[in-house]
N, C-alpha and C positions, 0 to 999 in steps of 0.2 A: 410589617411581615405580612404575606397575604396568608389566605386560609386554606384556599385550596391548589395543592402542588401542580408542576409541570410533569406530566407522565410521559416517560420515553422509553419506549419499546427498543431493546436492545444493549447488551453491556461490553460492546464492542469498544475502538477506539473513537468514535464518533458520539456514541450515546454516552460514555464515561463523560468528555469531555463536554458535550452538552450540560452534562448535570451538573459538574464543577464548575462552569461559569455560569449555573443559572445561581448554585450556590452563592457564588464571590457576591453576586448582585444584591443577594439575600433573599432571595426564591427558592422553597422546598421545591424537591425534585423527587420523584421515584422512579427506579430503574428497574425493569419489567425485562428478566433476562428468564430464558426458558432454561440456559444449561446450568446445573447437570441431569436436568431431569429428562431432556428431551436433547440430545445431542443433533450435529450435521454431519456432513459427510467430511467435513474437514478439521473440524476440532477436536481435541484430543482431553482439555480439560476444561472445568465449570468456572476456570477464573475469569475476573474481567479484562476485557482487553487483549487475549490472546493474540498472538500473531500465526496464520497459520502460511502463509508463501514463506516468507525469507525475515531472517534477524536484522535486515538492513532499514533503515530510513535513509538509505543513500546520501548523496553528496553532504557534508555538512561545509562545504566551501562558500563562504559568504560572498563574497568577491567576485566569481566567476560563476557561481551555478545558482540555477532559480531555484531549487531545492531547496539550497542552503538560506537562500534568503528565507523561504518560507518558515525554515527550522527558526531563524532569528524571529522573525515576524509572532510566531507563535510562544518563544519565550518571552518576549515583552508583552506577549497578553497574558501571562499566566497560566498558559496549556499545563495542563496534568499529566498530560504525554509526552511534551520534553522534560517536564522536571523528573521524570520515571524513566526516558530516555538518555538524558544525561546524566542522572546518577547509577546505570547499569549498562554502560556501555563498555566494549569490547575493544581490543587491537582491530583496524579496519582501513588504516591508509587515511585518507582524506572522508573517510565514508562514516556517517555516526551508526556503529551496528550494535545491537544490546543482548545481554544475555536474555532469552525471552522469558525462561521462569521466572527470573528477577524481577523483569519489568512488568509484567502481568501480576505477579504477587505485589509489587510496589503499589501499583495503580491500587489494586483491589483494597489495598489497607488504607490508601489516603481517601476512598470514596467511601470504606466503612466508618474512617474517625469523623466524618465530617457529621455533622448534626442534621444538618440540612437534607441530607440526600437518606434514600428510604432505597435499600434492596430487597426485590419482591421476586421470588424464584418461579415465574408462570409460564406459560405461554400464552402470548394473546393471539388469538386466531379470528377474531372479526371484528374489525373499527365498528361498525355499524352499530352494534351494540352497546359500544361506550356513550357512557354519557360527561368524558372527561372535557372539560373548557378547553384544556391547551394539551397538543400532544404531541410527540415528536417521533418520526418513525428513523430508525436507526438502526434498522437489520442487517443493512449491510448485504452482500452480497450472495448469502446464504439464507434468504427469506425463506419462512419455511413455508411449503405449499398452502395450509388454511388461510395464514396470513396472505400470500401474494394472492389467491384468488379475491380476497376483501379486498384487496387496494386494486386489483382488477375492476371490481365491481363499482369501485367509486370515480376511477378516473376514466374508462369506458375507453382505454386503450389497450392495446396488446402491449404487454413489456416486451424490450429489447432482452437481450442476452448473450454473453460469450464466456469463456472457458478461461479462467483461471488456473495457472499451475504451479506445483508445488517443485522443490526441487531436492535432491538426495543431501542425508547428513552422513558424512562418513567419522568413525574412531580416529581421532589424529595419529594412534600408537600404532595403528594396523598400516600406516603409510611406509612406502619406502622410500627413506632421507639419502640413500644413495643414488638416487632416479631425480626425485625431486626437490626442491629447496624453496626455502624464504625470501619473497624479494616483493614489494611492490612495483607497480608498474612506474617506471622512470624513479625508483626512488622517492615519490612522493614523501616529503617532509622527513626525508632521514628515514623512514619507519622501514621494515620488513614485514609487514603483516599478512600476506597472502600466503601460500603454499604453492606453488608452481608444478606441473606435471609436463614435460615437452612431449610433443610428437616429430617424428620428422615424417617425409612426405608418405611414403608407405603405410607407416601405421596408419597414419591420418586418414588416409585412403581406406585403406580398412576398416577404419573407425566410421566412416561414412557411411559405406556400404553394410555394413552391420546393422547400425543405425536404421536405414532405409528399409532393409529386409527381415528388421525385429518386429514380434508379435505386439499388438498393442491390445489395450485392452477397449473392448468393443464400446459403441457408443450404445446407450438405452435409446428408444425410439422418441424418444422427446427432445435427445442430444444432438439428433443426426445433423439438422439445419442452423444450429447455432454457431456465430461465427468465434474467430480467435480474437482477442486484443493484441492490435499488433504489436503492441509494446511487453508482451510477454508471452510470447509463440514457442510454443513446445520444440524440443532439439528437433525431432524428427521432424515437423514443419520446415524449419528452417534449412534442414539438411536438403528437404526435397526441392529447392529455391534455386539449387546450384551445389556445386562440387564446393567451392570457395566461401559461402555464405557463411559459416560456423566459422573458420579462421578470418574474417573479416568482424563476425561479430563478436559474441563470449569467447572463443578461441583464439583471437589475434594475438598473434608472439610479440608484438613490439614492445617497448620501454623494458624487455626484462633480457637477463643476459643467464646462459645455464652456466653453474660455476664447475658441473661435471663434464661438460664438453664444449669443446672448440667451433664446432657445429652450430650453424644458426637453427634452432626449430622452427618448423612449418608449420605449426599451431600449438599452442599452451591452454591447457587446463587450470582454470584457479578456483583454488576453496578458500573459502573465506571462514575465521571464527564465528562460531556460533555461541558460545555458552562463556561466561565469566572464565571457567578452570581451564580453557583453550583445551578442553577433551574432544570436544565436536567441531568439525570443519563442513560448510555445505558446500555445493558445486555451483559455483556462480552459472546462473543464466541456462541452469540445465534442467529446467522443468520440462517434464516428459509424461507421454502416457503410453509409454512402454509397458508391458507386464514386469511383473515384481522380477521374476526370474530370467528375463530378459536383460531388465538393467543389471542385474549383478553380473550376468554375464559379460553385456557390451561395456561395462563402465571398468571391468577388471583387465579390462584390453589397454587400459591407458597405463603408459608406463608411469611408475610409483604406486600405482594403486592395485597390482596384481593381487594383493592380499586383502585387500579393503574390508573393512567390515561394516554395513550400513547401518547408524541407528535409525534411518529413515528412507524409505525408499521415494522417490519421487510420485506424482498424482497429480489429477486434473479436475477440476468442480468446475460446476454451473455458477455463475457470476449472472444476476440479473440489477437490473438499473433501469431506470423511468427514462421515458420520452421528456426530460424536464425542461428544455425550452419551450414546449407545447403544456407542458401540465401544471408549470411552478411559478409562481410570483417572486419578484425580484426580492422578498422576503423570506423565500422556502416554501411558502404557505402555499397548498393544494389549492388552486384556482377555485375548481366546483365544491370546497369544502375548508373555508380560511384557517378553519382552528384546527387543522393539521397540518404540519411541518415535515419534510423530510430531511433527510442529514446521511453524510458521510458515502459512501459507495454507491448505494443505490439510487444517489442524484446522479450519477456517470460521471465524476471526479474519480482516477486511478492512482492508488498507491496510500500508504498508512499514514503518511503527515497529511496529505489531501484531505484524506476522509477525517481526521481530527480537524482540520481546520472549516471544515464546513459543520462538524457539531460543535465547534464553537460560535460561530455564526447563530444556529440552532438554538444554543442556548442563551446567548444574550439578544437576539429579536423576542425569543418567548419571555425572556424574562422583562426585556424594558417594555413589551406589548400587558404584560400582567401588572406592570408596575404600571402603566398607562403613561409611559415616557414618549418621547420621540425615539421611533428608529431611525437611527444612522448607519446608512451604509459604507462599508471600509470604501476610500477612494480606489477607482477601478485603476492606478499606479500602482496600487501594492501586490503581492504576489496574490493575498486573502481575498483582495475585491476583485483580480483579475478570475480567480477560477469561480467567484460566486456570478461573474459576466458573463462568462462562458456557458453554465449550467442552464442558468435564466433567462438567454438572450443573445448573447454572444455570437453564439451558433448559427450559423444562414440555414434555415430548414428548407429553404425553397431553391436551395441548388439541384435538388435530387439526389445530393451527399446524406445518409443518413448519421444522426445522430451519434454517437461514440464515444467512449470514454477519452478522459483526456488527464494526464501528467501537467503539473505545473512547468513551464518553461516562458523565456522572455518573450517567445512570441504570442502569448496574451496580454503582457502586460504593454501600453502604449507607446511605442516606437522614441526614440532620441536621435537625431540629427548632429548630435554634439563632435563625432569621430566617425571617421572611416572603418578603426580600427575595432575589432569585434567586442573585443575585452573592456576597450575605453569604454563605449555604450554600455555594457553590461555594468562596467562598475558605477557609472552615472545613473542607470536606472535601480540600482540597487541601494544607491544613496536616496534618489527622489523617494522609492518606497518607503523608508525607515523614516524619514523625515514625516511623510505624505501620514505615515503611519500614527506616530506621535500624537499629531492632532486629532485623530480621528479617535482613537484609544481612550484620552484622557476625558472624549465628551460622556 
């Protein structure tokens, strides 16, 4: 047992995972979380690991999906985030979606029940004043302004930033099922977990026109030059890129058949279950900066949603992240101050599970350092190792392309030339990753 704990700033997915992993190694941890005393632009509760953008952890398909592989790797590493997600999943076809409230409550209870973890509700504003021996900054994309300034003073670099977006959530009992129907795309798994709302070409044309003309929430001065993350674009940005962009994106009509009509839909809006009781459904891919009044007006023009009641409307908030390839070493330490580690979205990974994965590594690395153990990096052939590689050196910074957030994908893993068929290559990469992870995890 060590005497001084690891201090973790931020009680989101990365912070709670880091604390959990530290405790598993027998090293005490303190989570410093400012909510509910000081809230953010997107959070609504004081719960740990609150999900603010979506309730989906994306595909849980181990054989063909990189995020499914990452799910399995975290399960193998005793991830608290995956324990809670698996315990509170809701129907979503091949995706892993969770009841937000139950998920956060579960993580909070497990953290509170762990004797080696302490939760302190306070805002940390100045890292320079801290005499902590080991610190993990896991404040996520919504780092408070004073702490962000403190980080900038330490890094000597300007943080990069992008906008992340929140999709609307609708009460299921306000959806018209004489027009909408249940079905998963291509009937995946034999389930019917999504609600589908069809549009013909004229309806789609009117919808796109309304989106492009809709009034948007104005940017604040400090937001104007902030780029969007390409993996989470607002619908109005996608619509501005071409008439068919949405119909080839979140509104693609493939793999679905309308039981109410023999006519093929030109586009389809999908809604995914958002809570265990199945009373709330979120609009898949419908993150937006439209004003709330415009959202209700435009979204109610979608067949089946004419009488929709919204439990939450969409919105956009600014996310900040470090230029990690320049600032962090391979063990997630700030090069100019090695006692500081960073974890989660602030390091430049995108997604709930990716954030938890980096939190897991930060917690394990800090615990190993605290115990004077050798830090073993995960193999780059694993999903978790590939993510670490990307944010700490794999990204090439001398090409003129700025460092941008990244979801896990098979392109980050070392390639295999075992087959010309993509699905076979992916399965082989998955098998290799899990085998290599097992040898790393037991050390």
